DSSP file (Angstrom, degrees, kcal/mol; ACC not computed):
  #  RESIDUE AA STRUCTURE BP1 BP2  ACC     N-H-->O    O-->H-N    N-H-->O    O-->H-N    TCO  KAPPA ALPHA  PHI   PSI    X-CA   Y-CA   Z-CA
    1    1 A M    >         0   0    0      0, 0.0     3,-1.0     0, 0.0     0, 0.0   0.000 360.0 360.0 360.0  64.2    9.7   37.3  -34.6
    2    2 A S  T 3   +     0   0    0      1,-0.2     0, 0.0     3,-0.0     0, 0.0   0.622 360.0  68.1 -76.7 -12.7    7.0   35.4  -32.9
    3    3 A N  T 3  S+     0   0    0      2,-0.1     2,-0.5     0, 0.0    -1,-0.2   0.277  74.3 109.4 -91.1  12.9    6.3   33.3  -35.9
    4    4 A V    <   -     0   0    0     -3,-1.0     2,-0.5     0, 0.0     0, 0.0  -0.770  56.6-153.5 -90.8 128.9    9.6   31.4  -35.7
    5    5 A T        -     0   0    0     -2,-0.5     2,-0.1     3,-0.0     3,-0.1  -0.869  16.9-121.3-104.3 133.5    9.4   27.8  -34.6
    6    6 A A        -     0   0    0     -2,-0.5     2,-0.1     1,-0.1    -1,-0.0  -0.405  33.2-104.3 -69.6 145.9   12.3   26.2  -32.8
    7    7 A L        -     0   0    0     -2,-0.1     2,-0.3     1,-0.1    -1,-0.1  -0.462  35.3-126.3 -68.6 141.7   13.8   23.1  -34.4
    8    8 A R        -     0   0    0     -2,-0.1    -1,-0.1    -3,-0.1     3,-0.1  -0.669  18.8-117.1 -89.8 145.0   12.8   19.8  -32.8
    9    9 A R        -     0   0    0     -2,-0.3     4,-0.1     1,-0.1    -1,-0.0  -0.538  40.4 -98.8 -73.8 145.9   15.4   17.4  -31.6
   10   10 A P        -     0   0    0      0, 0.0    -1,-0.1     0, 0.0     3,-0.1  -0.310  27.0-119.8 -63.3 151.9   15.2   14.0  -33.4
   11   11 A A  S    S+     0   0    0      1,-0.2     2,-0.5    -3,-0.1    -2,-0.1   0.866 104.3  38.9 -60.9 -37.5   13.4   11.2  -31.5
   12   12 A V  S    S-     0   0    0      2,-0.0     2,-0.5     0, 0.0    -1,-0.2  -0.966  77.5-155.5-117.9 120.6   16.6    9.2  -31.5
   13   13 A E        -     0   0    0     -2,-0.5     2,-0.4    -3,-0.1    -4,-0.0  -0.825  12.1-146.7 -96.0 132.2   19.9   10.9  -31.0
   14   14 A H        -     0   0    0     -2,-0.5     2,-0.6    47,-0.1    46,-0.1  -0.788   5.2-152.9 -99.0 138.1   22.9    9.1  -32.4
   15   15 A R        -     0   0    0     -2,-0.4    46,-2.9     2,-0.0     2,-0.4  -0.956  21.5-146.7-104.1 118.6   26.3    9.2  -30.8
   16   16 A Y  E     -A   60   0A   0     -2,-0.6     2,-0.4    44,-0.2    44,-0.2  -0.696  12.1-160.2 -92.9 138.8   28.9    8.6  -33.6
   17   17 A L  E     -A   59   0A   0     42,-3.3    42,-2.4    -2,-0.4    -2,-0.0  -0.890  13.8-130.3-118.2 144.6   32.1    6.8  -32.9
   18   18 A S     >  -     0   0    0     -2,-0.4     4,-2.1    40,-0.2     3,-0.2  -0.429  39.7-100.8 -77.9 164.6   35.4    6.7  -34.8
   19   19 A P  H  > S+     0   0    0      0, 0.0     4,-2.0     0, 0.0     5,-0.1   0.898 126.2  53.5 -54.4 -39.9   36.9    3.3  -35.6
   20   20 A A  H  > S+     0   0    0      1,-0.2     4,-1.3     2,-0.2     5,-0.1   0.884 107.7  50.0 -63.4 -37.9   39.2    3.7  -32.6
   21   21 A Q  H  > S+     0   0    0      2,-0.2     4,-1.7     1,-0.2    -1,-0.2   0.855 106.9  54.8 -69.3 -34.3   36.3    4.4  -30.3
   22   22 A V  H  X S+     0   0    0     -4,-2.1     4,-2.4     1,-0.2    -1,-0.2   0.915 106.4  52.6 -61.6 -41.4   34.5    1.3  -31.6
   23   23 A C  H  < S+     0   0    0     -4,-2.0     6,-0.3     1,-0.2    -1,-0.2   0.826 107.3  51.2 -65.2 -31.9   37.6   -0.7  -30.6
   24   24 A E  H  < S+     0   0    0     -4,-1.3    -1,-0.2     1,-0.2    -2,-0.2   0.842 112.8  46.7 -69.8 -33.6   37.5    0.8  -27.1
   25   25 A L  H  < S+     0   0    0     -4,-1.7    -2,-0.2     1,-0.2    -1,-0.2   0.842 113.1  49.1 -77.6 -35.5   33.8   -0.3  -26.8
   26   26 A V  S >< S-     0   0    0     -4,-2.4     3,-1.6    -5,-0.1    -1,-0.2  -0.896  87.7-134.5-112.0 104.6   34.3   -3.8  -28.2
   27   27 A P  T 3  S+     0   0    0      0, 0.0     3,-0.1     0, 0.0    -3,-0.1  -0.268  86.4  21.1 -58.4 139.1   37.2   -5.7  -26.5
   28   28 A G  T 3  S+     0   0    0      1,-0.3     2,-0.4    -5,-0.2    -5,-0.1   0.251  92.2 117.3  90.2 -12.8   39.5   -7.6  -28.8
   29   29 A I    <   -     0   0    0     -3,-1.6    -1,-0.3    -6,-0.3     2,-0.3  -0.732  45.2-164.3 -89.2 135.3   38.6   -5.6  -32.0
   30   30 A T     >  -     0   0    0     -2,-0.4     4,-2.7    -3,-0.1     5,-0.2  -0.737  34.6-109.5-110.3 165.5   41.4   -3.6  -33.6
   31   31 A V  H  > S+     0   0    0     -2,-0.3     4,-2.3     1,-0.2     5,-0.2   0.894 122.3  51.4 -59.9 -39.4   41.1   -0.9  -36.2
   32   32 A A  H  > S+     0   0    0      2,-0.2     4,-2.2     1,-0.2    -1,-0.2   0.908 109.8  49.0 -65.2 -42.0   42.6   -3.3  -38.8
   33   33 A N  H  > S+     0   0    0      1,-0.2     4,-2.7     2,-0.2    -2,-0.2   0.929 111.7  49.6 -59.9 -45.2   40.0   -6.0  -37.8
   34   34 A L  H  X S+     0   0    0     -4,-2.7     4,-2.2     1,-0.2    -2,-0.2   0.889 109.8  50.6 -63.1 -40.6   37.2   -3.4  -38.1
   35   35 A Q  H  X S+     0   0    0     -4,-2.3     4,-2.3     2,-0.2    -1,-0.2   0.910 111.4  48.4 -63.6 -42.4   38.5   -2.3  -41.5
   36   36 A E  H  X S+     0   0    0     -4,-2.2     4,-2.0     2,-0.2    -2,-0.2   0.907 110.8  50.3 -65.3 -42.0   38.6   -5.9  -42.8
   37   37 A L  H  X>S+     0   0    0     -4,-2.7     5,-2.8     1,-0.2     6,-1.1   0.895 110.3  51.4 -61.5 -39.3   35.1   -6.6  -41.4
   38   38 A R  H ><5S+     0   0    0     -4,-2.2     3,-0.8     1,-0.2    -2,-0.2   0.922 109.2  49.4 -63.7 -44.7   33.9   -3.4  -43.2
   39   39 A K  H 3<5S+     0   0    0     -4,-2.3    -1,-0.2     1,-0.2    -2,-0.2   0.867 114.4  45.3 -61.9 -37.1   35.5   -4.6  -46.5
   40   40 A R  H 3<5S-     0   0    0     -4,-2.0    -1,-0.2    -5,-0.2    -2,-0.2   0.493 112.1-119.0 -87.3  -3.7   33.8   -8.0  -46.2
   41   41 A G  T <<5S+     0   0    0     -3,-0.8    -3,-0.2    -4,-0.6    -4,-0.1   0.767  85.0 110.1  74.0  25.6   30.4   -6.6  -45.2
   42   42 A L      < +     0   0    0     -5,-2.8    -4,-0.2    -6,-0.2    -5,-0.1   0.543  54.8  80.5-109.6 -10.8   30.5   -8.4  -41.9
   43   43 A G  S    S-     0   0    0     -6,-1.1     3,-0.1     1,-0.2    -9,-0.0  -0.109  91.7 -64.5 -88.2-172.9   31.0   -5.5  -39.4
   44   44 A P        -     0   0    0      0, 0.0    -1,-0.2     0, 0.0    20,-0.1  -0.275  66.4 -82.6 -68.2 159.1   28.5   -3.0  -37.9
   45   45 A K        -     0   0    0     18,-0.2    15,-0.3    -3,-0.1     2,-0.3  -0.293  56.4-172.7 -58.0 146.6   26.7   -0.5  -40.1
   46   46 A Y        -     0   0    0     13,-0.1     2,-0.3    -3,-0.1    13,-0.2  -0.906  16.9-137.7-140.3 168.2   28.8    2.5  -40.8
   47   47 A R  B     -B   58   0B   0     11,-2.9    11,-2.4    -2,-0.3     3,-0.1  -0.952   2.3-157.2-128.9 148.2   28.6    5.9  -42.4
   48   48 A K    >   +     0   0    0     -2,-0.3     3,-1.9     9,-0.2     9,-0.2  -0.794  13.2 178.4-123.2  85.9   30.9    7.9  -44.7
   49   49 A P  T 3  S+     0   0    0      0, 0.0    -1,-0.1     0, 0.0     3,-0.1   0.671  78.4  59.9 -65.5 -15.7   30.0   11.5  -44.3
   50   50 A T  T 3  S-     0   0    0      6,-0.5     3,-0.2     1,-0.3     5,-0.1   0.257 119.1 -95.4 -96.2  13.0   32.7   12.7  -46.7
   51   51 A G    X   -     0   0    0     -3,-1.9     3,-1.7     1,-0.2    -1,-0.3  -0.170  49.8 -58.0  98.5 168.4   31.3   10.6  -49.6
   52   52 A E  T 3  S+     0   0    0      1,-0.3    -1,-0.2    -3,-0.1    -2,-0.1   0.834 137.6  39.1 -55.7 -37.8   31.9    7.2  -51.1
   53   53 A N  T 3  S+     0   0    0     -3,-0.2    -1,-0.3    -5,-0.1    -2,-0.1   0.385  95.0 112.7 -95.1   3.9   35.6    8.0  -51.8
   54   54 A G    <   -     0   0    0     -3,-1.7    -3,-0.1    -6,-0.1     0, 0.0  -0.239  64.8-138.2 -72.9 165.5   36.1    9.9  -48.5
   55   55 A K  S    S+     0   0    0     -5,-0.1     2,-0.5     2,-0.0    -1,-0.1   0.522  71.0 101.3-102.2  -8.2   38.3    8.6  -45.8
   56   56 A V        +     0   0    0     -5,-0.1    -6,-0.5   -38,-0.0     2,-0.4  -0.685  46.5 178.3 -85.3 125.1   36.1    9.5  -42.8
   57   57 A V        +     0   0    0     -2,-0.5     2,-0.3    -9,-0.2    -9,-0.2  -0.993   0.7 177.3-125.8 131.1   34.2    6.5  -41.4
   58   58 A V  B     -B   47   0B   0    -11,-2.4   -11,-2.9    -2,-0.4     2,-0.4  -0.948  14.5-150.8-132.3 156.1   31.9    6.7  -38.4
   59   59 A Y  E     -A   17   0A   0    -42,-2.4   -42,-3.3    -2,-0.3     2,-0.4  -0.974  20.5-123.6-125.1 136.8   29.6    4.3  -36.6
   60   60 A A  E >>  -A   16   0A   0     -2,-0.4     4,-1.9   -15,-0.3     3,-0.7  -0.682  23.2-133.9 -74.8 131.4   26.4    5.0  -34.6
   61   61 A E  H 3> S+     0   0    0    -46,-2.9     4,-2.5    -2,-0.4     5,-0.2   0.871 106.0  57.0 -55.4 -38.1   27.0    3.6  -31.2
   62   62 A S  H 3> S+     0   0    0      1,-0.2     4,-2.2   -47,-0.2    -1,-0.3   0.861 105.6  50.5 -63.2 -35.4   23.5    2.0  -31.3
   63   63 A D  H <> S+     0   0    0     -3,-0.7     4,-2.2     2,-0.2    -1,-0.2   0.883 110.1  49.8 -68.8 -38.4   24.5    0.1  -34.5
   64   64 A V  H  X S+     0   0    0     -4,-1.9     4,-2.2     2,-0.2    -2,-0.2   0.936 112.4  46.9 -65.2 -46.0   27.7   -1.2  -32.9
   65   65 A R  H  X S+     0   0    0     -4,-2.5     4,-2.6     1,-0.2    -2,-0.2   0.906 112.4  50.0 -63.1 -40.9   25.8   -2.4  -29.8
   66   66 A A  H  X S+     0   0    0     -4,-2.2     4,-1.9     2,-0.2    -1,-0.2   0.891 109.1  52.5 -64.1 -39.2   23.1   -4.1  -32.0
   67   67 A W  H  < S+     0   0    0     -4,-2.2     4,-0.3     2,-0.2    -2,-0.2   0.908 111.6  45.8 -62.1 -43.8   25.9   -5.8  -34.0
   68   68 A V  H >< S+     0   0    0     -4,-2.2     3,-1.5     1,-0.2    -2,-0.2   0.933 112.6  50.3 -65.3 -45.7   27.4   -7.2  -30.9
   69   69 A E  H >< S+     0   0    0     -4,-2.6     3,-1.0     1,-0.3    -2,-0.2   0.818 103.9  59.6 -63.1 -31.0   24.0   -8.3  -29.5
   70   70 A A  T 3< S+     0   0    0     -4,-1.9    -1,-0.3     1,-0.2    -2,-0.2   0.588  94.1  67.8 -73.2  -9.0   23.2  -10.1  -32.8
   71   71 A S  T <   +     0   0    0     -3,-1.5    -1,-0.2    -4,-0.3    -2,-0.1   0.158  68.5 143.4 -97.8  19.3   26.3  -12.3  -32.3
   72   72 A V    <   -     0   0    0     -3,-1.0     2,-0.3     1,-0.0    -3,-0.0  -0.367  24.4-178.7 -64.7 132.5   25.0  -14.2  -29.3
   73   73 A H        -     0   0    0     -2,-0.1     2,-0.3     0, 0.0    -2,-0.0  -0.936  12.5-147.3-127.2 152.5   26.0  -17.8  -29.2
   74   74 A T        -     0   0    0     -2,-0.3     2,-0.1     5,-0.0     5,-0.0  -0.868  14.8-122.0-118.5 155.6   25.0  -20.5  -26.6
   75   75 A T    >>  -     0   0    0     -2,-0.3     4,-1.0     1,-0.1     3,-0.7  -0.457  35.2-103.7 -84.9 167.2   27.0  -23.5  -25.4
   76   76 A R  G >4 S+     0   0    0      1,-0.2     3,-0.5     2,-0.2    -1,-0.1   0.867 122.7  56.2 -59.1 -36.2   25.5  -26.9  -25.7
   77   77 A E  G 34 S+     0   0    0      1,-0.2    -1,-0.2     2,-0.1    -3,-0.0   0.814 106.9  49.5 -67.0 -29.0   24.7  -26.9  -22.0
   78   78 A Q  G <4        0   0    0     -3,-0.7    -1,-0.2     1,-0.2    -2,-0.2   0.646 360.0 360.0 -83.2 -15.3   22.6  -23.7  -22.4
   79   79 A S    <<        0   0    0     -4,-1.0    -1,-0.2    -3,-0.5    -2,-0.1   0.480 360.0 360.0 -70.2 360.0   20.7  -25.1  -25.4
């Protein structure tokens, strides 16, 4: 079977995190906080692989890190 081509790995590999793993990554965030942020549309991007009414929610680690980085604030002295 010499005409078989191997699948290529995607250019960007995502590491998916559960809500509990997001809380381990971001100090001070609880699963309840994360759920509330999700409901209000204020948290990091998330995915629901089990469908819109499914209960499984996962986050790409890169999205969580980008969400944290986007929240940078400076003090008056740093301005």
